[in-house]
LOGUDREN-76518 format. One record per residue (C-alpha): x, y, z; residue in three letters; residue number from 0. Coordinates in nm, 4 decimals. Layout:
N
+----------+----------+----------+------+------+
!       xx !       yy !       zz ! resn ! resi !
+----------+----------+----------+------+------+
!        X !        Y !        Z !  Ala !  NUM !
...
+----------+----------+----------+------+------+
END
This chain:
159
+----------+----------+----------+------+------+
!       xx !       yy !       zz ! resn ! resi !
+----------+----------+----------+------+------+
! -25.8669 !  -0.0060 !  23.0772 !  Met !    0 !
! -25.8257 !  -0.2228 !  22.7805 !  Lys !    1 !
! -25.9564 !  -0.0822 !  22.4537 !  Leu !    2 !
! -26.1429 !  -0.3145 !  22.2248 !  Asn !    3 !
! -26.4419 !  -0.3056 !  21.9986 !  Asn !    4 !
! -26.6698 !  -0.4526 !  22.2662 !  His !    5 !
! -26.7167 !  -0.1245 !  22.4616 !  Gly !    6 !
! -26.7068 !  -0.0804 !  22.8424 !  Trp !    7 !
! -26.6625 !  -0.3735 !  23.0681 !  Gly !    8 !
! -26.8522 !  -0.4321 !  23.3905 !  Leu !    9 !
! -26.5406 !  -0.3576 !  23.5977 !  Arg !   10 !
! -26.4832 !  -0.0158 !  23.4342 !  Glu !   11 !
! -26.8520 !   0.0777 !  23.4655 !  Met !   12 !
! -26.8601 !  -0.0053 !  23.8405 !  Leu !   13 !
! -26.5436 !   0.1912 !  23.9028 !  Ile !   14 !
! -26.6733 !   0.4928 !  23.7164 !  Leu !   15 !
! -27.0141 !   0.4693 !  23.8882 !  Ser !   16 !
! -26.8523 !   0.4516 !  24.2329 !  Ser !   17 !
! -26.6383 !   0.7573 !  24.1638 !  Val !   18 !
! -26.9461 !   0.9543 !  24.0399 !  Leu !   19 !
! -27.1430 !   0.8344 !  24.3512 !  Leu !   20 !
! -26.8567 !   0.9540 !  24.5745 !  Leu !   21 !
! -26.8585 !   1.2980 !  24.4123 !  Phe !   22 !
! -27.2326 !   1.3183 !  24.4523 !  Leu !   23 !
! -27.2213 !   1.2358 !  24.8221 !  Leu !   24 !
! -26.9436 !   1.4907 !  24.8834 !  Val !   25 !
! -27.1390 !   1.7592 !  24.7020 !  Ser !   26 !
! -27.4610 !   1.6829 !  24.8983 !  Val !   27 !
! -27.2670 !   1.6991 !  25.2238 !  Phe !   28 !
! -27.1166 !   2.0368 !  25.1261 !  Leu !   29 !
! -27.4517 !   2.1821 !  25.0185 !  Val !   30 !
! -27.6150 !   2.0731 !  25.3448 !  Leu !   31 !
! -27.3249 !   2.2251 !  25.5407 !  Lys !   32 !
! -27.3609 !   2.5511 !  25.3524 !  Met !   33 !
! -27.7367 !   2.5560 !  25.4087 !  Tyr !   34 !
! -27.6962 !   2.5040 !  25.7801 !  Asn !   35 !
! -27.4324 !   2.7778 !  25.8020 !  Arg !   36 !
! -27.6688 !   3.0176 !  25.6138 !  Met !   37 !
! -27.9474 !   2.9284 !  25.8590 !  Asp !   38 !
! -27.7228 !   2.9958 !  26.1578 !  Glu !   39 !
! -27.6125 !   3.3277 !  26.0076 !  Asp !   40 !
! -27.9749 !   3.4292 !  25.9523 !  Phe !   41 !
! -28.0746 !   3.3554 !  26.3110 !  Thr !   42 !
! -27.7633 !   3.5206 !  26.4592 !  Asn !   43 !
! -27.7870 !   3.8430 !  26.2468 !  Asp !   44 !
! -27.9194 !   4.0430 !  26.5410 !  Lys !   45 !
! -27.6052 !   3.9720 !  26.7464 !  Glu !   46 !
! -27.3769 !   4.0923 !  26.4647 !  Asp !   47 !
! -27.5064 !   4.4517 !  26.4696 !  Asp !   48 !
! -27.2406 !   4.5889 !  26.7033 !  Val !   49 !
! -27.1520 !   4.9545 !  26.6637 !  Pro !   50 !
! -26.7846 !   5.0320 !  26.5818 !  Val !   51 !
! -26.5934 !   5.2815 !  26.7921 !  Gln !   52 !
! -26.4388 !   5.5621 !  26.5829 !  Gln !   53 !
! -26.0954 !   5.7000 !  26.6710 !  Pro !   54 !
! -26.1241 !   5.9790 !  26.9235 !  Gly !   55 !
! -26.4663 !   5.8653 !  27.0553 !  Gln !   56 !
! -26.4981 !   5.7517 !  27.4089 !  Ser !   57 !
! -26.8012 !   5.5343 !  27.3475 !  Glu !   58 !
! -26.9565 !   5.3953 !  27.0325 !  Pro !   59 !
! -27.2513 !   5.5981 !  26.8977 !  Ser !   60 !
! -27.5840 !   5.4225 !  26.8831 !  Val !   61 !
! -27.8780 !   5.5615 !  26.6860 !  Ser !   62 !
! -28.1371 !   5.3773 !  26.9005 !  Asn !   63 !
! -27.9900 !   5.3523 !  27.2470 !  Pro !   64 !
! -28.2319 !   5.0992 !  27.3872 !  Glu !   65 !
! -28.4804 !   4.9628 !  27.1342 !  Pro !   66 !
! -28.7877 !   4.7900 !  27.2642 !  Glu !   67 !
! -28.8102 !   4.4178 !  27.1859 !  Glu !   68 !
! -28.7142 !   4.3257 !  26.8338 !  Glu !   69 !
! -28.9686 !   4.1341 !  26.6276 !  Ile !   70 !
! -28.8525 !   3.7729 !  26.5696 !  Asp !   71 !
! -28.9664 !   3.6965 !  26.2197 !  Leu !   72 !
! -28.8934 !   3.3240 !  26.2564 !  Ile !   73 !
! -29.1416 !   3.3073 !  26.5531 !  Tyr !   74 !
! -29.4214 !   3.4399 !  26.3327 !  Tyr !   75 !
! -29.3273 !   3.2222 !  26.0319 !  Leu !   76 !
! -29.3472 !   2.9187 !  26.2628 !  Asn !   77 !
! -29.6970 !   3.0322 !  26.3693 !  Leu !   78 !
! -29.7985 !   3.0456 !  26.0037 !  Glu !   79 !
! -29.6596 !   2.6956 !  25.9499 !  Lys !   80 !
! -29.8557 !   2.5661 !  26.2533 !  Lys !   81 !
! -30.1720 !   2.7221 !  26.1148 !  Leu !   82 !
! -30.1060 !   2.5616 !  25.7701 !  Glu !   83 !
! -30.0516 !   2.2176 !  25.9335 !  Thr !   84 !
! -30.3726 !   2.2551 !  26.1377 !  Ala !   85 !
! -30.5621 !   2.3625 !  25.8272 !  Gly !   86 !
! -30.4335 !   2.0640 !  25.6331 !  Arg !   87 !
! -30.5266 !   1.8192 !  25.9102 !  Asn !   88 !
! -30.8737 !   1.9769 !  25.9360 !  Tyr !   89 !
! -30.9229 !   1.9575 !  25.5623 !  Trp !   90 !
! -30.8132 !   1.5937 !  25.5372 !  Leu !   91 !
! -31.0559 !   1.4907 !  25.8144 !  Glu !   92 !
! -31.3590 !   1.7073 !  25.7384 !  Asn !   93 !
! -31.3664 !   1.8139 !  25.3721 !  Met !   94 !
! -31.5002 !   1.5654 !  25.1203 !  Thr !   95 !
! -31.5709 !   1.7730 !  24.8092 !  Asp !   96 !
! -31.2465 !   1.8183 !  24.6171 !  Glu !   97 !
! -31.4017 !   2.0673 !  24.3775 !  Ser !   98 !
! -31.4768 !   2.3292 !  24.6405 !  Leu !   99 !
! -31.2299 !   2.5878 !  24.5066 !  Gly !  100 !
! -31.1131 !   2.8073 !  24.7938 !  Gly !  101 !
! -31.2178 !   2.8156 !  25.1586 !  Val !  102 !
! -31.0946 !   2.9877 !  25.4734 !  Asn !  103 !
! -31.0819 !   2.7909 !  25.7957 !  Ile !  104 !
! -31.0518 !   3.0376 !  26.0808 !  Tyr !  105 !
! -30.8231 !   3.0056 !  26.3821 !  Leu !  106 !
! -31.1126 !   2.9985 !  26.6273 !  Gly !  107 !
! -31.2688 !   2.6951 !  26.4623 !  Glu !  108 !
! -30.9323 !   2.5177 !  26.4394 !  Leu !  109 !
! -30.8637 !   2.5861 !  26.8062 !  Ala !  110 !
! -31.2135 !   2.4793 !  26.9180 !  Asp !  111 !
! -31.1755 !   2.1463 !  26.7419 !  Lys !  112 !
! -30.8249 !   2.0885 !  26.8883 !  Gly !  113 !
! -30.6187 !   2.1214 !  26.5704 !  Tyr !  114 !
! -30.4093 !   2.4122 !  26.7064 !  Val !  115 !
! -30.3605 !   2.5966 !  27.0352 !  Gln !  116 !
! -30.4373 !   2.9676 !  27.0700 !  Glu !  117 !
! -30.1765 !   3.1774 !  26.8878 !  Ile !  118 !
! -30.0393 !   3.4772 !  27.0790 !  Lys !  119 !
! -29.8236 !   3.7707 !  26.9820 !  Asp !  120 !
! -29.4657 !   3.7246 !  27.0876 !  Gln !  121 !
! -29.4212 !   4.0733 !  27.2327 !  Ile !  122 !
! -29.7647 !   4.1753 !  27.3667 !  Ser !  123 !
! -29.8949 !   3.8317 !  27.4511 !  Gly !  124 !
! -30.2364 !   3.9211 !  27.3065 !  Asn !  125 !
! -30.4245 !   3.6620 !  27.1004 !  Pro !  126 !
! -30.3734 !   3.6732 !  26.7236 !  Cys !  127 !
! -30.6350 !   3.6356 !  26.4491 !  Asp !  128 !
! -30.5738 !   3.4044 !  26.1578 !  Gly !  129 !
! -30.6988 !   3.1580 !  25.9095 !  Tyr !  130 !
! -30.5827 !   2.8791 !  25.6813 !  Ala !  131 !
! -30.6637 !   2.9441 !  25.3208 !  Arg !  132 !
! -30.7264 !   2.6187 !  25.1301 !  Ile !  133 !
! -30.7483 !   2.6357 !  24.7539 !  Phe !  134 !
! -30.8191 !   2.3207 !  24.5498 !  Val !  135 !
! -30.7520 !   2.3051 !  24.1796 !  Glu !  136 !
! -30.7371 !   1.9873 !  23.9753 !  Asn !  137 !
! -30.7508 !   1.7734 !  24.2954 !  Ser !  138 !
! -30.4354 !   1.9499 !  24.4280 !  Ile !  139 !
! -30.4754 !   2.1440 !  24.7515 !  Ala !  140 !
! -30.2703 !   2.4532 !  24.8295 !  Thr !  141 !
! -30.2805 !   2.5532 !  25.1980 !  Ile !  142 !
! -30.1460 !   2.8871 !  25.3286 !  Asp !  143 !
! -30.1548 !   3.0198 !  25.6826 !  Gly !  144 !
! -30.2324 !   3.3897 !  25.7438 !  Tyr !  145 !
! -30.2023 !   3.5572 !  26.0861 !  Ile !  146 !
! -30.2544 !   3.9062 !  26.2203 !  Lys !  147 !
! -30.0972 !   3.9931 !  26.5509 !  Cys !  148 !
! -30.0263 !   4.3277 !  26.7254 !  Asp !  149 !
! -29.6731 !   4.3337 !  26.5898 !  Asn !  150 !
! -29.6961 !   4.1192 !  26.2723 !  Tyr !  151 !
! -29.9298 !   4.0655 !  25.9762 !  Lys !  152 !
! -29.8885 !   3.8084 !  25.7033 !  Thr !  153 !
! -29.8576 !   3.9640 !  25.3618 !  Glu !  154 !
! -30.1941 !   3.9086 !  25.1842 !  Gly !  155 !
! -30.3914 !   3.8763 !  25.5077 !  Tyr !  156 !
! -30.7558 !   3.9821 !  25.4405 !  Val !  157 !
! -30.9850 !   4.0504 !  25.7296 !  Gly !  158 !
+----------+----------+----------+------+------+
END
């Protein structure tokens, strides 16, 4: 780089910008890789709970020898997301008044109109209850899905 009183040249600016862009791309790649690894660790946590055999023991001790089926939290969170998506689609096609405040659209109505299929509990297979809560404030809609199954209930579910 040649120093003069005219400041940076185009060549120097392009070189510096390309180096910064390269660092940005590498950091985005590493963050995405870390995020995927954390997601895999979260889904595989159940398999990591292996009891350790103590010296002198013939078999590892287990506090719950054979638990029933474990609740898969991701399954129920996906059900909530499906309900939110169905509620958003219903609201976009059927609601016209943007100043309505808050409204609940129940699972039965969403299923009857074909926005979502019946939601069932993962373990028991019984149908779940639920609703999509739509709250509009300043022309911005917030949509949350709430479900209640035999083995899971969304925090804040009212009904």
